[in-house]
N, C-alpha and C positions, 0 to 999 in steps of 0.2 A: 289598795287596788280598787279601781272603780267597778261597780256592779252595773252592767248594762243589759237589761232585758231586751229581747228581740220581738218585734211584731213584723211578720211577713204578710204581705197583702196580695191576694188574688181576687179579682172582681169586688174589690172594696171590703173583703172579709179577712179576718185574722186566721192564717193557716200555718201549717208546718209541713215540710217535705222531709224525705229521707234521702240523704246523699244528693240532694239537689234535683231529684227526679220528680218532675211535675205530675207523673202518674200516681205518686204516693201521697198526693195532697190529702190532708185531713183538716177540716174546718173546726176551729176551736171556739170562735165567736163571730157572729154576724156583724158585730159592732166594735171595731178596733178602739174607738174612744173609750168604751167601757173598760177595756183591758188596760189602757194607758192610765185611766183614773185609779184603777186598783193598784197599779205600780206606784203611782204618786202617793197614794194614801199609806203605802208601806215605807215611806221615807226615801224611795228611789228618786234620783235626780236626773238620770240619763235614760235615753231610749235609742235603740238601733232599729230604724224603720226601713224595711226593704220592699221596694215596688217590684214584685216578681213578674207582673204583667209588663212592666217597663223593661226589665232585664231581657225578657223574651222578645219584645218588639223593638228594642233599641231606641226607645224614646220614653221620656217620663210620662206615666199614665195616671197613677194614683196620687197626684199632688193634692187633691181635695181632702184626702184622708190626712195627709201631712198638715195641711192648713187647719183642719178641725182640731187635731191633737195639739198643735202649737198654740191655737187660740184659747183652748179650754183647759189646758194644763200648764204647769211651769216646767215641764220636762225639757231638758236640753237634748235636742234630737239630732242624731246623725242619720242622714238619708242617703240611700243608694238604690241602684236599679234603673238602668236605662238612661243615665245621664251621659249624653254623647256630644252635645253641642253647647255653644255659649248660651243659647236660649233655654236649654234644659236646666243648666246650672242657675241661671237667673230666676227661673220659675221656682226651683227648689229653695233658694235663699229667700225669695219674696214670699214663699208659702210658709216660712218659719223655721227652716232648717238652720241649725247652728254650725253644722259641718256637713260636707257631702263626702261620700266614698266613691272613688273612681277606680274601677278594675279593668274592664275591657278597654276603655278609652286610653288607659295608660299603656296598654299593649299595642292597640291598633292605631292610635293617633297621639303618639307621645308629645308632639309639638303643642297640641292643644292642651294636654294635661299639664305640661311644664308652664305654659302661659297662665293657667289657672293658679298654680302654686305661687307664681310671682304676683299675680293680680289680687288674689284673695288672701294670701298668706298661709304659712305652714300650720297655723292653728285651725284653719277652716277646711283644709283639704286632707282627707285620709286616703292613703293608698290601700286599695283592696288587693291583697295578695293571696288569692284562694287557689289552693293547689291540689292536684291529684298526682301521686307519685313524685312530689316535689317539682312538678311542672305547673305553670300558671294556667288556670282554666278561665274561660271568658264566655260572654253571651249567655248569662244565666247558667253557667257551667255546662252548657250544651256543646262547647268546643274546647279542645285542649290546644294550647299554644306550645311553641318550642322553648319559651322562656323558662329558665330554672329559677326557683323561688328566691334563693339567697342572692345571686347576682342581680336579679330584678329589683329586689329591695335596695341593695347597695347602690345601684345605678340612680335610683330616685332619692336616696339619702344625699347623694352628691348634688342633687337639684334642690335640696332644702327640705325634703319630706321628713317629718318627725313621727307622725301617727301612721301606724300600719295595722290593719285588721288582717289576720291570717287565719283562714279556715282550711283545715285538712278535710277535703271533701269526703274521704272514705269514713271519716268519723261523724260527719254532720247528721244530726237527727237519729243517731244510732244508740245513744245513751250508753256508750261503752267506754267513756272517758276521753279526755282530750289528748292531743298529740304532743305530750310533754317533750319527747325527744326532738321533734321538729322545732318547737319553741326554744329549746336550749341551744340548738344549732344556730338559729337566727340571732338570738341575743349574744351568743359567743362571737358572732361574725359582725357585730355592731361596729360600724366604721368610726363613730364619733368617740373622741377621747375627752370631751368636756361634758361635765355633769348636766349642764343646761341644754345640751343638744342631744342627749341620749335618745336612742330609739324608744318610742312609746308604743310597745307592742301590745295589741289587744287580741287575746286568745279567743277563738270562736270555733264551735263545733265539738260535739261529743260530751260536753259537760253533763255529768249524770248524777253526781252526789255532792253534797256540801263539803265533804272532806277533800275534794279536789282543789278547792279554792286556795287553802294555805300553800299547797304545792306550787300553784301558779304564781303566788306572791313570792315564794322562795326563789323561783326561777328569775323573777324580775319583770313579770308582765305588768303593764300599767293599768290594764283593764281586762275584763272578761265579759263576753256576750253569752247570755244564758237564754235558751229558747225552750225546747221541748221538755227539759227537766222541770221547768216551772209549770208548763201546761199539763204535764202528766203527774204532777204532785210528787216528783222525786225530791225537789227542793221547794220548801214552802216560802211564801213571802214573809212569814214571821221570822224564819231563819235569816233571810236576807236583811230584814229590818234590824235584827239584833246585831248582825255583822257590821252593818253600816254605822249603827250607834256606837259600837265598841272599837271602831278602827278610824 
């Protein structure tokens, strides 16, 4: 299972929220590049970079942070937040993203999102399926849609999507454990019956202890995004480095 630390950006700074609430913002570092370099030094190869200003304003904002991390580390970055137009996605890839995550756009403008899947390929586009009470949330989680999470994922599987990041918003930033039951439901509903096109589910939200990682592996998660647990020293970079070396 891939270990994918998260850096969330507001005003160019590395922050974390609780349950996606912008009022709970806590700044962990003024310089996201420093944080990214620490991850890289621990043998981590992947990064989940979220432009929270972009998510709120519906257009990419913090692409310079992306560009800096992409230029000065070898991390493979998936980037999300505010990617709504062909120009936004072009900026993200030109700034060094290896993958982009689309959530709101997949709900509000499915034709554009489907076009991106076909244009950039299933390896480059991740479906953001962030849910509150199993309903997809959009616009930086400030709005709830009527889309139910499992049919939503299945609909895009039929369009060729393989990578899905699913965050249970009620768990996010709470350090109370991830949504094992929801991930099991999603993986049990996987439409693909061929090993090479299996759903690559990336668990996100609530990771609080190192012991939760093997449980996510057992469920069949392809990756896990870890945020606040690293910043609050619940999971050490040394633990993650050993995990990566031994798996």
